[in-house]
Structures are given as structure tokens and as C-alpha cells.
C-alpha positions in Angstrom: 0.0 0.0 0.0 1.2 3.5 -0.9 0.2 7.0 0.2 -1.0 9.5 -2.4 -1.5 13.2 -1.6 -3.7 15.8 -3.1 -2.1 19.1 -4.0 -4.0 20.7 -1.2 -2.7 18.2 1.3 0.9 18.8 0.2 0.4 22.5 0.5 -1.2 22.1 3.9 1.8 20.2 5.2 4.2 22.8 3.9 2.3 25.7 5.2 1.8 24.2 8.7 5.5 23.3 9.0 6.5 26.8 7.8 4.1 28.4 10.3 5.5 26.3 13.2 9.1 26.9 12.1 8.8 30.7 12.4 8.5 30.4 16.2 9.7 26.9 17.0 12.1 25.4 14.4 12.5 22.1 16.2 8.8 21.7 16.6 8.5 22.0 12.8 10.9 19.1 12.4 8.8 17.2 15.0 5.6 18.0 13.0 7.2 16.6 9.8 8.3 13.5 11.7 4.7 13.2 13.1 3.4 13.3 9.5 5.7 10.5 8.5 4.7 8.4 11.5 1.0 9.1 10.8 1.4 7.9 7.2 3.2 4.8 8.3 0.5 3.9 10.9 -2.2 4.4 8.4 -0.4 2.3 5.7 -0.2 -0.5 8.3 -3.7 0.0 9.7 -5.7 2.0 7.2 -9.0 1.4 8.9 -7.8 2.4 12.4 -9.1 6.0 12.1 -12.7 7.0 12.6 -14.9 8.3 9.9 -15.4 12.1 9.6 -19.0 13.0 10.4 -20.5 15.5 8.0 -23.9 16.1 6.4 -22.2 16.5 3.0 -22.6 13.4 0.8 -19.3 14.1 -1.0 -17.4 13.6 2.3 -18.8 10.1 2.9 -16.0 7.6 3.4 -13.6 10.3 4.5 -11.6 9.3 7.6 -9.8 11.5 10.1 -7.0 11.0 12.5 -4.7 13.3 14.6 -1.2 13.9 13.3 0.9 11.9 15.6 2.2 14.2 18.4 0.1 17.2 17.4 -3.3 17.1 18.9 -4.6 20.1 17.0 -3.8 18.9 13.5 -6.1 16.5 11.6 -5.3 14.2 8.8 -8.1 13.6 6.4 -7.9 10.6 4.0 -9.7 7.9 2.1 -8.9 4.3 1.7 -8.3 3.1 -1.9 -7.6 -0.4 -3.0 -3.8 0.0 -3.1 -3.3 3.3 -1.3 -4.5 5.8 1.1 -5.4 9.2 -0.4 -4.6 12.1 1.8 -7.0 14.9 1.0 -6.2 17.6 3.6 -4.2 18.3 6.8 -5.9 21.0 8.8 -5.9 22.6 12.2 -8.9 21.3 14.1 -10.2 24.8 15.0 -10.9 25.7 11.4 -14.2 25.3 9.7 -13.6 21.8 8.5 -16.8 21.3 6.5 -16.1 24.4 4.4 -12.5 23.4 3.8 -13.2 19.9 2.8 
């Protein structure tokens, strides 16, 4: 199984790491390490995360998990036959339904 990323997810990861890096460079490195660990866990156990609850039909099947070591950042993905597809990585305080 392989991870695939949307352009938005890749941009999210870069923007979050850059935002953290401005004040806490080592925390930005920890965030990127948490991203890698989250991916690895999901590749090993893709169904381990809960489903994202939303009234939008287009979000059905979307799963959500915390980025490892970062309680405020959420990883949104779907399970495909041979991969997990990461759609977004977002701060939990944002308006998630609108951003997804």
C-alpha cells in the first residue's frame, strides 16, 4: 500500500510546517516527523481511524486522525484499494466542512 496526496494536502503540510518553524524550528521538524509516523501507521492499519462525520454526501467515506504528536492537526484521508489518499491536513479549530 502506498500513500497518495492531493495538491492541497501537500500545500497544507508545507504551510503548517512553515508556520510552526517561524517560532519553533525544532517543533516544525517534529511535525514533519509526526506526518511520516501518521502515514506509516495508516499504511499499516488504514481502517484504524474514525470516519469524519458530516452532512455533505461528497465527504462520505472520509476518515480523520490526529497527526501523531500534534493534537490540533487533523489528517483527512480515504482508503483506496492499493493506497490511502490524503485529502487535507488541517488545524482542528478551522471550519472543516467548508475546507473539505
